[in-house]
DOPA-450348 format. One record per residue (C-alpha): x, y, z; residue in one letter; residue number from 1. Coordinates in nm, 2 decimals, padded with zeros to 4 digits. Each point is the difference from the previous one (the first is absolute). Layout:
<atoms>
ATOM     px     py     pz lodren mivo
ATOM      X      Y      Z      A  NUM
...
</atoms>
This chain:
<atoms>
ATOM     px     py     pz lodren mivo
ATOM  00.00  00.00  00.00      M    1
ATOM  00.28  00.24  00.09      K    2
ATOM  00.15 -00.04 -00.35      E    3
ATOM -00.34  00.05 -00.17      A    4
ATOM -00.05  00.32  00.20      I    5
ATOM  00.33  00.13 -00.10      Q    6
ATOM -00.05 -00.08 -00.37      K    7
ATOM -00.34  00.16 -00.01      T    8
ATOM  00.13  00.31  00.19      A    9
ATOM  00.30  00.02 -00.25      N   10
ATOM -00.24  00.00 -00.30      D   11
ATOM -00.23  00.27  00.16      L   12
ATOM  00.29  00.22  00.11      F   13
ATOM  00.15  00.00 -00.35      L   14
ATOM -00.33  00.05 -00.16      K   15
ATOM -00.15  00.27  00.23      L   16
ATOM  00.29  00.13  00.21      G   17
ATOM  00.12 -00.06  00.36      F   18
ATOM -00.20  00.30  00.13      K   19
ATOM -00.33 -00.09 -00.17      S   20
ATOM -00.03 -00.37  00.09      V   21
ATOM -00.15 -00.07  00.34      T   22
ATOM -00.01 -00.33  00.20      M   23
ATOM -00.37 -00.01 -00.07      D   24
ATOM  00.08  00.01 -00.38      D   25
ATOM  00.23 -00.30  00.04      I   26
ATOM -00.25 -00.19  00.21      A   27
ATOM -00.28  00.07 -00.25      E   28
ATOM  00.22 -00.11 -00.29      E   29
ATOM  00.08 -00.33  00.17      M   30
ATOM -00.34 -00.06  00.14      G   31
ATOM  00.13 -00.02  00.36      I   32
ATOM -00.04  00.20  00.32      S   33
ATOM  00.24  00.28  00.08      K   34
ATOM  00.06 -00.17  00.33      K   35
ATOM  00.17 -00.29 -00.20      T   36
ATOM  00.24  00.25 -00.16      I   37
ATOM  00.08  00.15  00.34      Y   38
ATOM  00.08 -00.34  00.14      A   39
ATOM  00.29 -00.02 -00.24      H   40
ATOM  00.09  00.37 -00.04      Y   41
ATOM -00.07  00.21  00.31      G   42
ATOM  00.00  00.33 -00.20      T   43
ATOM -00.03  00.12 -00.35      K   44
ATOM  00.36  00.13  00.02      S   45
ATOM  00.13 -00.35  00.09      K   46
ATOM -00.19 -00.15 -00.30      L   47
ATOM  00.14  00.27 -00.23      I   48
ATOM  00.36 -00.06  00.13      E   49
ATOM -00.04 -00.38 -00.06      A   50
ATOM -00.14  00.06 -00.35      S   51
ATOM  00.28  00.24 -00.09      V   52
ATOM  00.27 -00.25  00.12      W   53
ATOM -00.17 -00.29 -00.18      H   54
ATOM -00.02  00.20 -00.32      L   55
ATOM  00.37  00.10  00.02      M   56
ATOM  00.09 -00.37  00.04      E   57
ATOM -00.20 -00.10 -00.30      E   58
ATOM  00.15  00.28 -00.21      L   59
ATOM  00.35 -00.09  00.11      N   60
ATOM -00.05 -00.37 -00.08      T   61
ATOM -00.15  00.08 -00.34      G   62
ATOM  00.28  00.24 -00.09      I   63
ATOM  00.26 -00.25  00.12      A   64
ATOM -00.15 -00.26 -00.23      N   65
ATOM  00.01  00.24 -00.30      L   66
ATOM  00.37  00.08  00.08      R   67
ATOM  00.08 -00.38  00.02      A   68
ATOM -00.11 -00.03 -00.37      K   69
ATOM  00.32  00.20 -00.09      N   70
ATOM -00.19  00.21 -00.25      L   71
ATOM  00.15  00.28 -00.20      N   72
ATOM  00.03  00.29  00.26      P   73
ATOM -00.22  00.24 -00.20      I   74
ATOM -00.26 -00.27 -00.06      V   75
ATOM  00.01 -00.09  00.37      E   76
ATOM -00.10  00.36  00.08      N   77
ATOM -00.31 -00.03 -00.21      F   78
ATOM -00.09 -00.34  00.14      E   79
ATOM  00.04  00.13  00.36      V   80
ATOM -00.22  00.30 -00.09      K   81
ATOM -00.27 -00.22 -00.13      V   82
ATOM  00.02 -00.24  00.29      Y   83
ATOM -00.02  00.28  00.26      V   84
ATOM -00.29  00.17 -00.18      R   85
ATOM -00.19 -00.33  00.00      R   86
ATOM  00.07 -00.07  00.37      M   87
ATOM -00.11  00.35  00.10      L   88
ATOM -00.32 -00.01 -00.21      K   89
ATOM  00.13  00.30 -00.20      N   90
ATOM  00.01  00.20  00.32      E   91
ATOM -00.32  00.19 -00.06      K   92
ATOM  00.01  00.14  00.35      T   93
ATOM  00.38  00.06  00.02      S   94
ATOM  00.02 -00.22  00.32      P   95
ATOM  00.36  00.11  00.07      Q   96
ATOM -00.09  00.37  00.02      F   97
ATOM -00.31 -00.07  00.21      Q   98
ATOM  00.21 -00.21  00.24      L   99
ATOM  00.25  00.28  00.04      K  100
ATOM -00.28  00.26  00.06      K  101
ATOM -00.24 -00.19  00.23      Y  102
ATOM  00.22 -00.27  00.16      Y  103
ATOM  00.35  00.16  00.02      P  104
ATOM  00.12 -00.23  00.28      E  105
ATOM -00.06 -00.31 -00.22      I  106
ATOM  00.14  00.18 -00.30      Y  107
ATOM  00.32  00.08  00.19      N  108
ATOM  00.03 -00.36  00.13      K  109
ATOM  00.00 -00.15 -00.35      V  110
ATOM  00.19  00.28 -00.19      S  111
ATOM  00.35 -00.12  00.10      N  112
ATOM -00.08 -00.35 -00.10      K  113
ATOM -00.15  00.11 -00.33      K  114
ATOM  00.31  00.21 -00.07      F  115
ATOM  00.23 -00.30  00.08      E  116
ATOM -00.19 -00.23 -00.23      I  117
ATOM -00.03  00.25 -00.28      A  118
ATOM  00.36  00.09  00.01      Q  119
ATOM  00.12 -00.36 -00.02      C  120
ATOM -00.22 -00.05 -00.31      S  121
ATOM  00.09  00.33 -00.17      I  122
ATOM  00.37 -00.02  00.06      I  123
ATOM  00.02 -00.36 -00.13      E  124
ATOM -00.19  00.10 -00.31      N  125
ATOM  00.24  00.30 -00.06      L  126
ATOM  00.31 -00.21  00.05      E  127
ATOM -00.13 -00.26 -00.24      R  128
ATOM -00.10  00.26 -00.26      G  129
ATOM  00.35  00.14  00.01      I  130
ATOM  00.15 -00.35 -00.06      K  131
ATOM -00.23 -00.07 -00.29      T  132
ATOM  00.08  00.34 -00.16      G  133
ATOM -00.36  00.13  00.02      H  134
ATOM  00.08  00.26  00.28      Y  135
ATOM  00.29  00.25 -00.01      R  136
ATOM  00.30 -00.12  00.20      S  137
ATOM  00.06  00.34  00.16      N  138
ATOM -00.34  00.04  00.18      I  139
ATOM  00.03  00.06  00.37      P  140
ATOM -00.19 -00.32  00.11      I  141
ATOM -00.08  00.10  00.36      S  142
ATOM -00.13  00.34 -00.11      F  143
ATOM -00.20 -00.13 -00.29      V  144
ATOM -00.16 -00.28  00.21      S  145
ATOM -00.10  00.25  00.27      R  146
ATOM -00.13  00.25 -00.25      L  147
ATOM -00.22 -00.26 -00.17      Y  148
ATOM -00.13 -00.11  00.34      F  149
ATOM -00.08  00.36  00.09      A  150
ATOM -00.18  00.03 -00.33      G  151
ATOM -00.21 -00.31  00.08      L  152
ATOM -00.11  00.16  00.32      L  153
ATOM -00.04  00.35 -00.15      G  154
ATOM -00.24 -00.09 -00.28      V  155
ATOM -00.25 -00.12  00.27      K  156
ATOM -00.03  00.34  00.14      D  157
ATOM -00.34  00.13 -00.12      K  158
ATOM  00.08  00.36  00.09      S  159
ATOM  00.28 -00.02 -00.26      L  160
ATOM -00.18 -00.23 -00.25      F  161
ATOM -00.38  00.05  00.03      P  162
ATOM -00.21 -00.29 -00.12      E  163
ATOM -00.20  00.21 -00.24      E  164
ATOM  00.33  00.07 -00.19      D  165
ATOM  00.20 -00.31  00.05      Y  166
ATOM -00.12 -00.36  00.03      S  167
ATOM  00.22 -00.23  00.21      N  168
ATOM  00.07 -00.23 -00.29      N  169
ATOM  00.13  00.29 -00.21      K  170
ATOM  00.21  00.14  00.28      L  171
ATOM  00.18 -00.34  00.03      M  172
ATOM  00.04 -00.01 -00.38      D  173
ATOM  00.15  00.35 -00.01      Y  174
ATOM  00.23 -00.06  00.30      L  175
ATOM  00.14 -00.33 -00.14      L  176
ATOM  00.07  00.15 -00.34      E  177
ATOM  00.16  00.31  00.16      Y  178
ATOM  00.22 -00.22  00.21      H  179
ATOM  00.11 -00.22 -00.28      L  180
ATOM  00.07  00.28 -00.25      R  181
ATOM  00.23  00.16  00.26      A  182
ATOM  00.22 -00.31  00.04      I  183
ATOM -00.02 -00.20 -00.33      C  184
ATOM  00.28 -00.03 -00.25      T  185
ATOM -00.10  00.02 -00.38      P  186
ATOM -00.04 -00.38  00.02      K  187
ATOM -00.24  00.04  00.29      G  188
ATOM -00.19  00.28 -00.16      I  189
ATOM -00.06 -00.21 -00.31      K  190
ATOM -00.15 -00.28  00.21      L  191
ATOM -00.20  00.25  00.21      L  192
ATOM -00.15  00.15 -00.31      E  193
ATOM -00.10 -00.34 -00.13      E  194
ATOM -00.17 -00.09  00.33      L  195
ATOM -00.19  00.33  00.01      L  196
ATOM -00.13 -00.06 -00.35      I  197
ATOM -00.11 -00.35  00.10      K  198
ATOM -00.17  00.12  00.31      N  199
ATOM -00.18  00.28 -00.19      K  200
ATOM -00.13 -00.25 -00.25      E  201
ATOM -00.11 -00.24  00.27      K  202
ATOM -00.19  00.28  00.18      N  203
ATOM -00.17  00.10 -00.32      E  204
ATOM -00.14 -00.35 -00.08      I  205
</atoms>
């Protein structure tokens, strides 16, 4: 039951937002009493924290599995973007921004771990891209990895990128292209252009 509560809560939080979803909403969605939920999670904050950690673990595992395929580093970036987008249900409510705004204590708890996980993945991708000749050999890896991570956080800020002007999907597309164009060699740019054309054609079908 505890796992079922967490899964339902995850889906609702991602769909409607951490602030909007109540324990009553979760109970109604599951067809159980609110008392049952409180037997496993004493407060909404505890349920949110458990959900966030669970989601991070799932994302980390999925990304690790993608990295294990040893894909071309540029292709890997696109695959990771698609995977994260699917896991976060296209982030219609920008859960990360809501978490920071309404539940800062939980946000701060998971932020360091999120940074650690992301840096490991980004740095490995950058180093491999340099070896394959797709990324420039003189890029400052630590700086670039931190800058990209900052960008991933920054595009979730609705005060900077209001929903009426920027969809979450487009923001991720723009950020990834911006990131890759800044670090790619001519060889990398050629592959990037091919992937962008393929993705455009796929979206138009």
